N, C-alpha and C positions, 0 to 999 in steps of 0.2 A: 940626324937623329936615327937614320936607318940602322937597324940591327942593334940598337942600344937599349931595347926594352927589357923589362924584368923577365926572369925565367919563370916558366909556368909549370915546372915539373912536380911541385908538391901537391899531391892529391888531397891533402887536408887543408890547403890554403883557401881562404874565402876569396872567390873569384871577383875581380873588379871588371865590370862591364860598363863601357861608355857608349852612349847613344848620341849621334850628331844629327841635328835637324833644325830647319827653319819653321817647321810645322807643328811645334809644340804649343798649339793655340787652337782656336776653333777652326778646325780643318779636318778633312776626311782622314788623314793619317792618324790624328789623335784618337779617332773612334776605334782604330785597329790597334794602336799602341797602348792605350790606357789599360786594357786587360792584362797585357804582358807586364807592364810596369807594376800593376797592382798585385800580381801573383808571383813575383820573384820571392824566393825564400831568403829572408834577410840573414839567416844563419849560413847560407851557402853563397850568397851574391851581395856585393856592394855596388849600387847603381849610381852612375854619374851621368847627368844629362848636360850636353853642350848645346845650348839653345841659341840659335841665330834668330831670335824672336824680337823684331823691332817694336811691335805693338802688343805687349802681353795682355791677356784677357782672363776671364774667369776660368777657362779651361787650362790656361797656363798656370794659374794659381793652384788649381786642383792637382795637376801633374807634378808641381813642385812638392806637394805634400807626400807624394808617392816615391820620390827619388831621395836617395841618401844625400846626394850632393848635386847642386844646380849651379852651372857655370854659364853666364851670359857671354856669348862670343861676339856680340854686336860691337862693331868698331875695332875689333882685333884682327890683325893680319893672320893669314893661314899659318905662317911660321910661329907666331905667338901662341895660337891655339894649339898647334902641334906640340910646342914646348910645354904648355899647360897639361895636355893629355899625357905626355911623357912623364912629367913631374908627378902626376897623379898615379903613376904606375898601373895604367890600364892594361889588363890582360887581353881583352877582346873589345875592339872598337867597331861599332856598327853604324853604318850610314843609313839614314831613313829617307833620303831625298833623291839620290842619284843625280840626274841632270835636270831636275826640275828647278823652278824659280828659287833664287836665294840660297842655292846649295852651297856647301863648303867642301866640295870635292878636292880642292887644293890641299886641304889639311892631310888627306890620305896619301898624297904623294911624298910626304915626309916620313911615312911609315912610323908614326909615334907609338904604335902598339904592336906587339908581336903577331897578333892575329887580327885581320881586318876583314869585315864582311859588309855586303850591301843587302838590304832587305826592305820590303814593304812599299816605299814611296815611288819606286821606278822599276818596272818589270822588264828591264833590259840590262845588258852588260854596261858597266861603267867605262870599260876600255882601259882601265888603269892596271898596269902590271903590279902595282903595290896592293891591289885589292885581292885578298886570298880566296874569299868565298862569296857566292851568291846564294842566299838562303831561299829555297823553293820547296816544292813537293812534287810527287809523281803525277799529279793532275796538271799543274802548270807546265811541268817539264818532264814528260814521260821518258823513261830510261832509254827507249829505243829511238829517241830523237837526237839529232846532233845540234848542239848549241854553239854558235860562234861567239864565244865569250872569253875574256881574259881570265875570269874567275873560275875556280872549280865549283861546280854546282854541288851544293849540300842539300840533298833532298830529305826533308823531314818525312817520317813514316805516316804522317797524317796531314791534313790540310795545314798549310803554313800560316793561314790567316786567322786572326781572332777578331771579334767585332762586338762592340758595346754600343747599342743604339743611343741616341741622344735621349736624355730623360724626358724631354718635352715632345718626343715623337708621338703623334696620335695613334690610337689603337687601330689595329687592322680590322676592316669591316668586310663583310661578304658583299660581293658585287653580283649583279645579274649576269647570267651566262650569255645573255644576248649582247652585252656591251664589250667593245674592244677598247682596251686601255693601253696607251703607249706611255712608257716611262723613260726618263733619262736621268741618270745620276751624274750629271755634268753641268757645266756652266751654261746658262740659257743661251748665251751668244754662240755656243758651239752647235746649236740645233737648227740654225738657219741655213 
């Protein structure tokens, strides 16, 4: 599949963007991804989600309503998913998982899209020569730092993260200045 993707030289063409993730469900990644998905201009962008979601939930269902095309990749080989992406004529393919659990990094080794990037779910290099960009910003990766990455850093001019809190999140309350509060946005087992 390498090098057989569609040409992207037409500036008036509706861009086809594909997102690959196992976390298109109730997961921290979805809280950051949902605002991006909700704000793509459908006149400019056609969105494809390649979901390695073994147990869909209400968040999955909501994200499906925001994507133009939803492809379940569960049970498919990396090569089969790469062929699907190639056949969908994806212009830019974005990995949202990196080397986290249930990732589909093997898909990217086939280079099914002419431009491939990693973003959001893993803040380190993928190590893949076929991954073109690592989407970041100047706060995460200041221009005067050297990154040991296979990808070219693509620094957005603003914060590269968006966030939508869970609708069931309690309101913020004022705490006494005499109290010290520790917080962890991690799995409880990691705090021991």
